[in-house]
N, C-alpha and C positions, 0 to 999 in steps of 0.2 A: 346385051344381056348374057350372062353366063349360064351354062347348064350346070346342074347340080347332080352329082352321081351319088347314089346310095351305097353305103358300105355293104359289102357282102357279109353274110353270117352263116353259121352252121345250123340255124334253126330250120327244122324241117328236113334235114339231111338224114337219110335212112342208112341202113347198113351198107358197107362197101362204098360209101360216098355217093350213093344214089339219092337224088333229090326226090322227096315226097311232098305232095301238096298239103299245106297246112289247112286245117279245118277249124272254122269258128262257129259252126252250126250250119243248119240247112236253110235258115231264113235268108231271103234276098229281097230287099225292098223293091216293090214294083216301080216301074218308071213313071206311071201316071197316077194322079190322085183321082179316086172315083168321082164322077160328076153326075150322079143320079139326083133326081128331084125328090122332094118329100113324097109326092104322089107315086113315083116309081118304087120307092122303098115300101110304101104302104101296100102295094100290090105284088111285090117281088115274091116269087115262089121260094120256099124254104131252101131248096137245093142251091139256088142262086145266091141266097144270103150266106149259106155255108161256104160256098166257093169264095165269095168276096171276103168274108172274115178270115178264112184260112189263108188267102193270098197275102193279107196284111199281118199275119201272125197273131190275130185276135182270137179270143175264146169263142167257141161255137156251141156253148152249152145253153140249155133252157129250151122253152117252146118257141114256136115261130114268132109270136108277138114279142117275146123278150129279145130275140135276135134282131127283129126289126127296130125296136127301140134302141138297142145298143148300136146298131149300124147307123141309125140317124144321129145319135148323139156323137158318134165318132167322126162321121163324115160330113154332116150338114153344118154349115156355119150360119150364125145369126146375121141378118143383114140390117 
């Protein structure tokens, strides 16, 4: 199997040839999909819902019931 080398480019090069890190935003997909049950979402405190939604780049607006409903819709799969 052959290795493939990527061509170099000047993208991200700063003044005086210094390399600067490219930015595509601050969101980074978490490594694991949340595995909470419906019962856990129904009793989860608002601060924990906020953290979970923020971690996945989802909106954290509305009251605690709206956040619970949104989280369950986003993370629970029908079986």
